[in-house]
A tleap script that builds the chain and sets N, CA, C and O, in Angstrom:
source leaprc.protein.ff14SB
mol = sequence {
  NMET ALA ASN ILE LYS SER GLN LYS LYS ARG
  ILE ARG THR ASN ALA LYS ARG ALA GLU ARG
  ASN LYS ALA VAL ARG SER GLU LEU LYS THR
  ARG VAL LYS THR ALA GLN ARG THR ALA GLY
  THR GLU GLU GLY ASP ALA ALA ALA GLN LEU
  ALA GLN LYS ARG LEU ASP MET ALA ALA SER
  LYS GLY VAL ILE HIE LYS ASN GLN ALA ALA
  ARG ARG LYS SER ARG MET MET LYS SER VAL
  ASN VAL ALA SER GLU CGLY
}
set mol.1.N position { -46.889 10.237 7.546 }
set mol.1.CA position { -46.225 9.069 7.192 }
set mol.1.C position { -46.249 9.094 5.314 }
set mol.1.O position { -47.201 8.942 4.549 }
set mol.2.N position { -45.364 9.248 5.142 }
set mol.2.CA position { -44.875 9.667 3.020 }
set mol.2.C position { -46.410 9.162 2.217 }
set mol.2.O position { -46.745 8.150 2.832 }
set mol.3.N position { -47.251 9.390 1.336 }
set mol.3.CA position { -48.136 8.799 0.187 }
set mol.3.C position { -47.496 8.683 -0.558 }
set mol.3.O position { -47.966 7.791 -1.264 }
set mol.4.N position { -45.963 9.262 -1.243 }
set mol.4.CA position { -45.259 8.836 -2.423 }
set mol.4.C position { -44.450 7.867 -2.221 }
set mol.4.O position { -43.794 7.763 -1.184 }
set mol.5.N position { -44.405 7.117 -3.102 }
set mol.5.CA position { -43.245 5.475 -2.782 }
set mol.5.C position { -42.205 5.569 -2.791 }
set mol.5.O position { -41.674 5.028 -1.821 }
set mol.6.N position { -41.149 6.320 -3.887 }
set mol.6.CA position { -39.591 6.804 -3.960 }
set mol.6.C position { -39.893 7.764 -2.335 }
set mol.6.O position { -38.767 7.834 -1.842 }
set mol.7.N position { -40.481 8.187 -1.767 }
set mol.7.CA position { -40.218 9.031 -0.482 }
set mol.7.C position { -40.206 7.824 0.712 }
set mol.7.O position { -39.363 7.785 1.608 }
set mol.8.N position { -41.637 6.559 0.495 }
set mol.8.CA position { -41.267 5.919 1.431 }
set mol.8.C position { -40.337 4.900 1.457 }
set mol.8.O position { -40.307 4.032 2.329 }
set mol.9.N position { -39.467 4.994 0.392 }
set mol.9.CA position { -38.287 3.872 0.642 }
set mol.9.C position { -37.102 4.901 0.793 }
set mol.9.O position { -35.996 4.473 1.124 }
set mol.10.N position { -37.293 6.195 0.568 }
set mol.10.CA position { -35.923 7.108 1.671 }
set mol.10.C position { -36.239 7.268 2.683 }
set mol.10.O position { -35.335 7.850 3.282 }
set mol.11.N position { -37.309 7.027 3.479 }
set mol.11.CA position { -37.417 7.235 5.095 }
set mol.11.C position { -36.685 5.626 5.228 }
set mol.11.O position { -35.718 5.661 5.989 }
set mol.12.N position { -36.917 4.444 4.727 }
set mol.12.CA position { -36.388 3.534 4.994 }
set mol.12.C position { -34.872 3.286 5.160 }
set mol.12.O position { -34.117 2.654 5.899 }
set mol.13.N position { -34.811 4.170 4.011 }
set mol.13.CA position { -32.945 3.705 3.642 }
set mol.13.C position { -32.543 4.606 4.884 }
set mol.13.O position { -31.750 4.174 5.720 }
set mol.14.N position { -33.094 5.835 4.982 }
set mol.14.CA position { -32.271 7.075 5.723 }
set mol.14.C position { -32.167 6.552 7.264 }
set mol.14.O position { -31.265 6.878 8.036 }
set mol.15.N position { -33.114 5.795 7.532 }
set mol.15.CA position { -33.180 4.893 8.707 }
set mol.15.C position { -32.317 4.013 8.787 }
set mol.15.O position { -31.656 4.121 9.820 }
set mol.16.N position { -31.985 3.053 8.042 }
set mol.16.CA position { -30.948 1.966 8.021 }
set mol.16.C position { -29.175 2.647 7.990 }
set mol.16.O position { -28.150 2.243 8.540 }
set mol.17.N position { -29.462 3.891 7.029 }
set mol.17.CA position { -28.037 4.067 7.249 }
set mol.17.C position { -27.854 5.159 8.512 }
set mol.17.O position { -26.695 5.560 8.623 }
set mol.18.N position { -28.685 5.631 9.351 }
set mol.18.CA position { -28.428 5.996 10.306 }
set mol.18.C position { -28.242 5.315 11.538 }
set mol.18.O position { -27.802 5.757 12.599 }
set mol.19.N position { -28.734 3.902 11.177 }
set mol.19.CA position { -28.405 2.985 11.964 }
set mol.19.C position { -26.816 2.522 12.297 }
set mol.19.O position { -25.993 2.225 13.163 }
set mol.20.N position { -27.075 2.707 10.951 }
set mol.20.CA position { -25.414 2.076 11.197 }
set mol.20.C position { -24.154 3.223 11.045 }
set mol.20.O position { -23.031 2.990 11.493 }
set mol.21.N position { -24.481 4.405 10.396 }
set mol.21.CA position { -23.809 5.349 11.072 }
set mol.21.C position { -23.343 5.696 12.502 }
set mol.21.O position { -22.278 6.197 12.864 }
set mol.22.N position { -24.508 5.268 13.284 }
set mol.22.CA position { -24.535 5.333 15.047 }
set mol.22.C position { -23.821 4.421 15.130 }
set mol.22.O position { -22.754 4.916 15.492 }
set mol.23.N position { -23.652 3.023 14.998 }
set mol.23.CA position { -22.544 2.130 15.488 }
set mol.23.C position { -21.488 2.457 14.745 }
set mol.23.O position { -20.606 1.684 15.118 }
set mol.24.N position { -21.031 3.193 13.858 }
set mol.24.CA position { -19.574 3.295 13.573 }
set mol.24.C position { -18.750 4.566 14.494 }
set mol.24.O position { -17.566 4.753 14.774 }
set mol.25.N position { -20.311 5.478 14.860 }
set mol.25.CA position { -19.223 6.427 15.502 }
set mol.25.C position { -19.312 6.321 16.988 }
set mol.25.O position { -18.953 7.188 17.785 }
set mol.26.N position { -19.819 5.188 17.262 }
set mol.26.CA position { -20.356 4.820 18.632 }
set mol.26.C position { -18.676 3.827 18.478 }
set mol.26.O position { -17.710 4.332 19.050 }
set mol.27.N position { -18.556 3.071 18.047 }
set mol.27.CA position { -17.285 2.174 17.794 }
set mol.27.C position { -16.218 3.224 17.831 }
set mol.27.O position { -15.194 2.827 18.387 }
set mol.28.N position { -16.170 4.755 17.283 }
set mol.28.CA position { -14.942 5.437 17.007 }
set mol.28.C position { -14.489 5.480 18.509 }
set mol.28.O position { -13.432 5.041 18.961 }
set mol.29.N position { -15.435 6.056 19.141 }
set mol.29.CA position { -15.419 7.103 20.380 }
set mol.29.C position { -15.210 5.669 21.686 }
set mol.29.O position { -14.878 5.940 22.840 }
set mol.30.N position { -15.420 4.505 21.318 }
set mol.30.CA position { -14.736 3.419 21.857 }
set mol.30.C position { -13.098 2.997 21.637 }
set mol.30.O position { -12.228 2.514 22.363 }
set mol.31.N position { -13.165 3.398 20.393 }
set mol.31.CA position { -11.178 2.924 19.980 }
set mol.31.C position { -10.900 4.056 20.825 }
set mol.31.O position { -10.701 4.069 22.039 }
set mol.32.N position { -10.912 4.743 20.225 }
set mol.32.CA position { -10.295 6.223 20.583 }
set mol.32.C position { -10.192 6.065 22.347 }
set mol.32.O position { -9.050 5.872 22.764 }
set mol.33.N position { -10.925 6.110 23.032 }
set mol.33.CA position { -10.739 5.721 24.380 }
set mol.33.C position { -9.995 4.655 24.958 }
set mol.33.O position { -9.420 4.705 26.045 }
set mol.34.N position { -10.031 3.785 24.257 }
set mol.34.CA position { -9.145 2.387 24.196 }
set mol.34.C position { -7.900 3.215 24.151 }
set mol.34.O position { -7.073 3.224 25.062 }
set mol.35.N position { -7.809 3.887 23.084 }
set mol.35.CA position { -6.207 4.030 23.336 }
set mol.35.C position { -5.833 4.982 23.624 }
set mol.35.O position { -4.830 5.393 23.039 }
set mol.36.N position { -6.260 5.546 24.342 }
set mol.36.CA position { -5.914 7.061 25.287 }
set mol.36.C position { -5.947 5.870 26.929 }
set mol.36.O position { -5.064 6.111 27.752 }
set mol.37.N position { -6.759 4.923 27.197 }
set mol.37.CA position { -6.514 4.528 28.380 }
set mol.37.C position { -5.250 3.412 28.463 }
set mol.37.O position { -4.699 3.149 29.532 }
set mol.38.N position { -4.836 2.739 27.057 }
set mol.38.CA position { -3.912 2.201 27.065 }
set mol.38.C position { -2.565 2.465 26.997 }
set mol.38.O position { -1.600 1.735 27.224 }
set mol.39.N position { -2.657 3.952 26.551 }
set mol.39.CA position { -1.437 4.937 26.560 }
set mol.39.C position { -0.035 4.264 26.308 }
set mol.39.O position { -0.581 3.410 25.609 }
set mol.40.N position { 1.229 3.913 26.264 }
set mol.40.CA position { 2.321 3.752 27.093 }
set mol.40.C position { 2.730 2.510 27.152 }
set mol.40.O position { 3.823 2.140 27.583 }
set mol.41.N position { 1.525 1.568 26.551 }
set mol.41.CA position { 1.722 -0.224 26.802 }
set mol.41.C position { 2.039 -0.825 25.407 }
set mol.41.O position { 2.149 -0.075 24.437 }
set mol.42.N position { 2.169 -1.993 25.309 }
set mol.42.CA position { 2.281 -2.255 23.484 }
set mol.42.C position { 0.904 -2.136 22.589 }
set mol.42.O position { 0.783 -1.663 21.459 }
set mol.43.N position { -0.106 -2.719 23.457 }
set mol.43.CA position { -1.268 -2.784 22.789 }
set mol.43.C position { -1.944 -1.204 22.864 }
set mol.43.O position { -2.735 -0.878 21.979 }
set mol.44.N position { -1.698 -0.521 23.642 }
set mol.44.CA position { -1.899 0.818 23.522 }
set mol.44.C position { -0.881 1.230 22.273 }
set mol.44.O position { -1.277 2.352 21.958 }
set mol.45.N position { -0.153 1.005 21.705 }
set mol.45.CA position { -0.096 1.419 20.163 }
set mol.45.C position { -0.531 0.641 19.635 }
set mol.45.O position { -0.144 1.036 18.535 }
set mol.46.N position { -1.203 -0.459 19.354 }
set mol.46.CA position { -1.717 -1.144 18.441 }
set mol.46.C position { -3.216 -0.355 18.848 }
set mol.46.O position { -3.904 -0.267 17.831 }
set mol.47.N position { -3.777 0.133 19.849 }
set mol.47.CA position { -5.044 0.534 20.130 }
set mol.47.C position { -4.796 1.802 19.056 }
set mol.47.O position { -5.555 1.858 18.088 }
set mol.48.N position { -3.831 2.742 19.195 }
set mol.48.CA position { -3.594 3.843 18.853 }
set mol.48.C position { -3.874 3.691 16.931 }
set mol.48.O position { -4.703 4.259 16.220 }
set mol.49.N position { -2.925 2.811 16.627 }
set mol.49.CA position { -3.464 2.575 15.487 }
set mol.49.C position { -4.829 2.269 14.638 }
set mol.49.O position { -5.264 2.814 13.624 }
set mol.50.N position { -5.468 0.928 15.623 }
set mol.50.CA position { -6.735 1.099 15.102 }
set mol.50.C position { -7.547 1.777 14.885 }
set mol.50.O position { -8.383 1.671 13.988 }
set mol.51.N position { -7.379 3.066 16.129 }
set mol.51.CA position { -8.665 3.847 15.982 }
set mol.51.C position { -8.115 5.159 15.584 }
set mol.51.O position { -8.679 6.224 15.836 }
set mol.52.N position { -6.939 5.040 14.921 }
set mol.52.CA position { -6.500 6.064 13.904 }
set mol.52.C position { -7.059 5.093 12.185 }
set mol.52.O position { -7.231 5.736 11.149 }
set mol.53.N position { -7.211 3.864 12.232 }
set mol.53.CA position { -7.830 3.600 11.097 }
set mol.53.C position { -9.464 3.390 10.735 }
set mol.53.O position { -10.010 3.329 9.633 }
set mol.54.N position { -10.010 3.308 12.046 }
set mol.54.CA position { -11.279 3.518 11.960 }
set mol.54.C position { -11.689 4.872 11.311 }
set mol.54.O position { -12.520 5.065 10.425 }
set mol.55.N position { -10.874 5.788 11.992 }
set mol.55.CA position { -11.222 7.111 11.835 }
set mol.55.C position { -11.329 7.398 10.344 }
set mol.55.O position { -12.406 7.629 9.793 }
set mol.56.N position { -10.344 7.375 9.823 }
set mol.56.CA position { -10.144 7.164 8.131 }
set mol.56.C position { -10.938 6.514 7.585 }
set mol.56.O position { -11.451 6.931 6.547 }
set mol.57.N position { -11.206 5.543 8.013 }
set mol.57.CA position { -12.365 4.845 7.059 }
set mol.57.C position { -13.689 5.319 7.615 }
set mol.57.O position { -14.590 5.169 6.790 }
set mol.58.N position { -14.008 5.745 8.545 }
set mol.58.CA position { -15.038 6.671 8.792 }
set mol.58.C position { -15.154 7.716 7.739 }
set mol.58.O position { -16.103 7.796 6.959 }
set mol.59.N position { -13.736 8.813 7.778 }
set mol.59.CA position { -14.317 9.406 7.220 }
set mol.59.C position { -14.689 9.257 5.202 }
set mol.59.O position { -15.432 9.932 4.490 }
set mol.60.N position { -13.876 8.203 4.908 }
set mol.60.CA position { -13.684 8.424 3.955 }
set mol.60.C position { -15.334 7.302 3.149 }
set mol.60.O position { -15.621 7.063 1.976 }
set mol.61.N position { -15.956 6.943 4.330 }
set mol.61.CA position { -17.437 6.375 3.752 }
set mol.61.C position { -18.152 7.768 4.020 }
set mol.61.O position { -19.257 7.935 3.505 }
set mol.62.N position { -17.597 8.775 4.788 }
set mol.62.CA position { -18.948 9.970 4.690 }
set mol.62.C position { -19.458 9.921 6.536 }
set mol.62.O position { -20.100 10.762 7.166 }
set mol.63.N position { -19.101 9.119 6.819 }
set mol.63.CA position { -19.747 8.871 8.072 }
set mol.63.C position { -19.401 9.983 9.221 }
set mol.63.O position { -20.178 10.267 10.133 }
set mol.64.N position { -18.243 10.504 9.051 }
set mol.64.CA position { -17.562 12.217 9.680 }
set mol.64.C position { -17.443 12.356 8.320 }
set mol.64.O position { -17.678 11.694 7.309 }
set mol.65.N position { -16.653 14.282 8.858 }
set mol.65.CA position { -16.205 14.961 7.435 }
set mol.65.C position { -14.575 14.451 8.113 }
set mol.65.O position { -14.175 14.334 9.271 }
set mol.66.N position { -13.879 14.221 6.686 }
set mol.66.CA position { -12.718 14.210 7.027 }
set mol.66.C position { -11.724 15.298 8.033 }
set mol.66.O position { -11.104 14.935 9.033 }
set mol.67.N position { -11.761 16.493 7.557 }
set mol.67.CA position { -11.370 17.421 9.044 }
set mol.67.C position { -11.854 16.623 10.425 }
set mol.67.O position { -11.018 16.196 11.222 }
set mol.68.N position { -13.249 16.470 10.622 }
set mol.68.CA position { -12.814 15.855 11.914 }
set mol.68.C position { -12.411 14.721 12.237 }
set mol.68.O position { -12.182 14.421 13.408 }
set mol.69.N position { -12.222 13.701 10.977 }
set mol.69.CA position { -11.341 12.594 11.415 }
set mol.69.C position { -9.611 13.128 11.828 }
set mol.69.O position { -8.889 12.645 12.700 }
set mol.70.N position { -9.311 14.218 10.913 }
set mol.70.CA position { -7.957 14.813 11.462 }
set mol.70.C position { -8.049 15.659 12.833 }
set mol.70.O position { -6.931 15.755 13.339 }
set mol.71.N position { -8.855 16.170 13.427 }
set mol.71.CA position { -9.059 17.004 13.884 }
set mol.71.C position { -9.163 15.961 15.387 }
set mol.71.O position { -8.774 16.345 16.490 }
set mol.72.N position { -9.699 14.765 15.142 }
set mol.72.CA position { -9.600 13.501 16.783 }
set mol.72.C position { -8.382 12.894 16.425 }
set mol.72.O position { -7.569 12.429 17.224 }
set mol.73.N position { -8.280 12.914 15.188 }
set mol.73.CA position { -6.506 11.806 14.954 }
set mol.73.C position { -5.029 12.634 16.371 }
set mol.73.O position { -4.100 12.309 17.111 }
set mol.74.N position { -6.066 14.147 15.751 }
set mol.74.CA position { -4.733 15.088 16.207 }
set mol.74.C position { -4.972 14.982 17.948 }
set mol.74.O position { -4.126 14.318 18.547 }
set mol.75.N position { -5.862 15.482 18.600 }
set mol.75.CA position { -6.485 15.386 19.627 }
set mol.75.C position { -5.930 13.939 20.284 }
set mol.75.O position { -5.299 13.995 21.340 }
set mol.76.N position { -6.093 13.089 19.858 }
set mol.76.CA position { -5.977 11.708 20.301 }
set mol.76.C position { -4.607 11.450 20.780 }
set mol.76.O position { -4.084 11.205 21.867 }
set mol.77.N position { -4.058 11.663 19.027 }
set mol.77.CA position { -2.273 11.247 19.598 }
set mol.77.C position { -1.711 12.426 20.749 }
set mol.77.O position { -1.089 12.022 21.731 }
set mol.78.N position { -1.931 13.668 20.591 }
set mol.78.CA position { -1.413 14.802 21.710 }
set mol.78.C position { -2.284 13.834 23.275 }
set mol.78.O position { -2.095 14.180 24.441 }
set mol.79.N position { -2.761 13.207 23.053 }
set mol.79.CA position { -3.574 12.706 24.856 }
set mol.79.C position { -2.695 11.711 24.939 }
set mol.79.O position { -1.957 11.753 25.924 }
set mol.80.N position { -2.464 10.250 23.705 }
set mol.80.CA position { -1.465 9.459 24.097 }
set mol.80.C position { -0.178 9.560 23.907 }
set mol.80.O position { 0.485 8.595 24.287 }
set mol.81.N position { 0.166 10.108 23.612 }
set mol.81.CA position { 2.026 10.872 24.001 }
set mol.81.C position { 2.031 11.395 25.213 }
set mol.81.O position { 2.878 10.876 25.940 }
set mol.82.N position { 1.212 12.477 25.848 }
set mol.82.CA position { 1.520 13.163 27.078 }
set mol.82.C position { 1.515 11.968 28.087 }
set mol.82.O position { 2.230 11.909 29.087 }
set mol.83.N position { 0.423 10.828 27.608 }
set mol.83.CA position { -0.122 9.723 28.705 }
set mol.83.C position { 1.373 8.725 28.905 }
set mol.83.O position { 1.685 8.214 29.981 }
set mol.84.N position { 2.215 8.589 27.568 }
set mol.84.CA position { 3.116 7.765 27.255 }
set mol.84.C position { 4.199 8.429 27.835 }
set mol.84.O position { 5.132 7.738 28.245 }
set mol.85.N position { 4.248 9.720 27.951 }
set mol.85.CA position { 5.571 9.955 28.236 }
set mol.85.C position { 5.822 10.299 30.338 }
set mol.85.O position { 6.901 10.202 30.924 }
set mol.86.N position { 4.729 10.604 30.860 }
set mol.86.CA position { 4.368 10.392 32.361 }
set mol.86.C position { 4.141 9.112 32.584 }
set mol.86.O position { 3.838 8.727 33.713 }
savepdb mol mol.pdb
quit
């Protein structure tokens, strides 16, 4: 454990941020899976939109990199379009 007061605070804030980021990342995975699973239905379109929105929000907050958000949206939409065709 650190002896310096500012370092103790840094450890606490890092733990809070890590927990928050972990929850956001978990939600992203869930939203993308839901969008892919319900592809081709009315609720599938809404799920895909919501997943895109959450990915953009996570990128803007710095939870994930903006290029990662773009890549994940691209892959998601590719799989959603394939599933909705067939």
